[in-house]
DOVOTI-888158 format. One record per residue (C-alpha): residue number from 0; x, y, z. Coordinates in steps of 0.5 Angstrom, whole numbers, plus 500, padded with zeros to 3 digits. Each point is the difference from the previous one (the first is absolute). Layout:
<rs>
i|c1|c2|c3
NUM|X|Y|Z
...
</rs>
This chain:
<rs>
i|c1|c2|c3
0|837|617|276
1|501|505|495
2|502|508|501
3|503|505|497
4|504|506|504
5|505|506|499
6|507|497|501
7|502|506|504
8|494|499|505
9|502|493|501
10|507|501|501
11|499|505|505
12|496|495|504
13|504|494|499
14|506|504|503
15|496|501|506
16|498|493|501
17|506|497|498
18|503|503|507
19|496|494|503
20|503|494|495
21|503|495|504
22|507|497|497
23|500|494|505
24|499|493|498
25|496|497|505
26|494|503|497
27|501|500|493
28|492|503|499
29|502|506|503
30|505|502|495
31|494|501|496
32|495|506|499
33|493|499|501
34|496|503|494
35|492|501|501
36|496|503|495
37|493|501|503
38|494|506|501
39|504|504|494
40|506|500|505
41|507|497|499
42|503|498|507
43|508|498|501
44|502|497|506
45|507|497|502
46|502|498|507
47|506|497|504
48|497|498|506
49|503|507|503
50|496|505|496
51|495|499|495
52|498|506|495
53|494|500|496
54|499|505|494
55|493|501|497
56|499|504|493
57|493|503|498
58|502|505|495
59|495|498|494
60|504|505|496
61|506|496|500
62|497|493|502
63|495|495|496
64|498|494|503
65|497|495|495
66|500|493|504
67|501|500|508
68|504|495|503
69|506|498|505
70|507|498|498
71|507|500|504
72|506|502|495
73|507|499|502
74|502|507|503
75|507|501|498
76|499|499|492
77|493|503|500
78|503|506|503
79|506|500|495
80|495|499|494
81|496|506|501
82|506|504|502
83|504|499|494
84|494|501|495
85|499|507|497
86|493|498|498
87|495|505|502
88|495|495|501
89|500|493|503
90|496|494|498
91|499|495|505
92|496|493|499
93|500|493|503
94|500|494|496
95|499|493|502
96|499|502|508
97|508|501|501
98|503|503|493
99|500|508|501
100|501|503|493
101|503|507|500
102|500|505|494
103|503|506|500
104|501|503|493
105|504|495|496
106|502|496|506
107|496|494|502
108|502|496|506
109|497|494|503
110|501|499|508
111|498|493|504
112|496|502|505
113|501|498|508
114|494|495|503
115|496|506|503
116|496|495|504
117|507|500|504
118|500|507|501
119|498|502|508
120|494|504|501
121|502|507|503
122|495|504|503
123|501|507|500
124|495|502|505
125|498|506|503
126|500|501|508
127|497|504|505
128|506|502|503
129|502|505|494
130|504|507|500
131|501|505|494
132|506|504|498
133|503|503|494
134|505|497|496
135|505|505|501
136|500|499|508
137|500|493|499
138|507|501|496
139|503|504|505
140|499|495|505
141|503|494|496
142|506|504|498
143|501|503|507
144|500|493|504
145|501|494|496
146|507|501|499
147|501|499|508
148|497|493|500
149|504|494|501
150|503|495|495
151|501|494|504
152|494|495|501
153|503|499|507
154|494|505|503
155|495|500|495
156|496|505|503
157|506|505|499
158|499|499|492
159|494|503|500
160|497|507|502
161|495|502|505
162|494|504|499
163|497|502|506
164|493|504|500
165|497|503|507
166|495|505|499
167|502|505|494
168|508|498|501
169|503|496|495
170|507|498|503
171|505|496|495
172|506|497|503
173|506|495|497
174|506|498|503
175|505|494|499
176|502|502|508
177|506|504|498
178|496|506|497
179|493|502|500
180|496|504|495
181|493|503|503
182|495|504|496
183|493|502|502
184|494|504|497
185|493|502|502
186|494|498|497
187|493|504|500
188|497|493|503
189|501|496|505
190|503|493|499
191|502|494|504
192|506|496|496
193|506|496|503
194|503|496|494
195|507|498|498
196|501|500|492
197|506|497|497
198|505|505|497
199|501|497|493
200|492|500|499
201|500|508|502
202|506|501|495
203|497|496|494
204|493|504|502
205|504|507|499
206|503|498|493
207|492|500|498
208|498|507|504
209|501|505|495
210|494|505|500
211|501|503|507
212|494|503|501
213|496|494|498
214|497|497|507
215|502|493|502
216|495|496|504
217|503|495|505
218|496|494|503
219|503|496|505
220|498|493|502
221|503|496|505
222|505|497|495
223|500|505|494
224|500|507|498
225|497|502|494
226|502|506|496
227|495|503|495
228|503|505|495
229|497|502|494
230|498|494|496
231|505|495|504
232|499|496|506
233|507|499|504
234|499|495|505
235|506|497|505
236|500|496|506
237|502|503|507
238|505|497|505
239|498|497|506
240|502|502|506
241|501|506|505
242|505|505|498
243|505|503|505
244|498|506|504
245|504|505|498
246|497|506|503
247|505|501|505
248|506|500|496
249|500|507|497
250|504|504|504
251|498|507|502
252|506|503|504
253|506|502|496
254|507|502|502
255|501|503|493
256|496|501|494
257|503|502|493
258|496|503|494
259|503|499|493
260|498|501|493
261|498|493|498
262|503|500|493
263|507|502|503
264|500|495|505
265|498|495|496
266|506|501|495
267|505|501|506
268|498|493|502
269|500|497|494
270|507|502|499
271|502|499|507
272|497|493|499
273|504|498|494
274|505|495|504
275|494|498|505
276|496|497|494
277|506|494|499
278|498|498|507
279|493|497|501
280|498|504|506
281|502|507|496
282|502|503|507
283|502|507|500
284|501|505|506
285|497|507|501
286|504|504|505
287|498|507|502
288|505|505|503
289|499|506|505
290|501|505|494
291|493|497|497
292|504|497|494
293|498|492|498
294|505|495|498
295|497|494|496
296|505|494|499
297|501|493|498
298|506|496|500
299|502|493|497
300|507|497|502
301|501|497|493
302|498|506|496
303|501|507|504
304|496|505|503
305|496|506|499
306|497|506|504
307|495|505|498
308|499|506|503
309|492|503|501
310|498|507|503
311|493|499|503
312|495|506|498
313|498|499|508
314|503|497|506
315|496|500|506
316|506|498|505
317|507|500|498
318|503|494|503
319|506|495|499
320|496|494|498
321|501|494|495
322|495|495|498
323|501|494|495
324|495|497|496
325|498|497|493
326|501|505|494
327|495|496|496
328|494|501|506
329|501|507|500
330|500|501|493
331|494|496|499
332|497|504|506
333|502|507|497
334|497|498|493
335|493|499|503
336|499|507|502
337|497|506|495
338|503|505|504
339|506|504|498
340|503|501|507
341|500|494|505
342|502|500|507
343|504|494|503
344|498|499|508
345|506|497|504
346|499|497|507
347|506|497|501
348|506|496|497
349|497|493|501
350|492|502|500
351|496|501|494
352|499|506|496
353|495|503|496
354|499|504|494
355|494|505|498
356|498|505|495
357|496|507|500
358|496|498|494
359|499|492|503
360|497|502|506
361|497|493|501
362|506|496|498
363|505|498|505
364|506|495|498
365|504|497|506
366|507|496|499
367|504|496|505
368|507|502|501
369|506|495|500
370|506|499|505
371|507|501|497
372|506|500|503
</rs>
């Protein structure tokens, strides 16, 4: 194998592929990047059993392949070499089947290759069950939902995000059983999809999606989802199991609804929860008074107490009302909205409340309160 490639082009693709590199010892071969040169194209592949990423480079102005071949190089060291060199071009060649020579200006590197015969076969195959959306919508879906998934493996299904398409409507749901994020959108074409995608995989994908107008093809098979974006193939396993039915969890009748400026409310909660952050539960209390003023407070027996007064822009029903909940959950929910103003809808002191926004008409966040003395 022998080729010359533009350093910036190689580094950009390596940065994407490296997101799938394995750091675990049980399969040392997966700490490597598979490099394949064929048909005037260079393929870079990495996998960690959860996700697999392949980049194909075809730019003949910036890539010249003299000899075809396949090699697996130590991913960490190969990436550092390319990252730290200032050369405009990189010369890459293989000697004696397992020695990789990398020339970059006056730098000369040698790398011992890994045994390519041990590298697992990874099929990036298309499926007949495919949907298409622009990268901008996909990024919004990921940003507004994945934070609400569970971090605990006790219920693995809740570590994923439910993608359900019936007809033209896509409904995306994430929950850890204490909060819920729900977003929907409509397609021009009818589809039929019902899968659960690991949230960690979606977060890694979101770091790659940069051009919001580029279309993404999503191919679904019984065990995998394949995202085709630009010159990249991003494949993730699916979580097996039935996602809980959350359709009846979101309330529709409310005791009162409060409209706030989102930025002002976030600032007030951050100040009011200063002491709450020392408690793992991050619990704060929100109290509504009959004069339509709102008080947000937290108490820490060892440190002290804090109270913050906020005046809502609107209040649908001025009642004396108090509710307690996690400030962390509320802050993360609020920051998922693009709306300047948000509305908090309360159904009772120990019943879930929801957050909506005028601009984010297709997004609902739900938070479960806690009982406090």
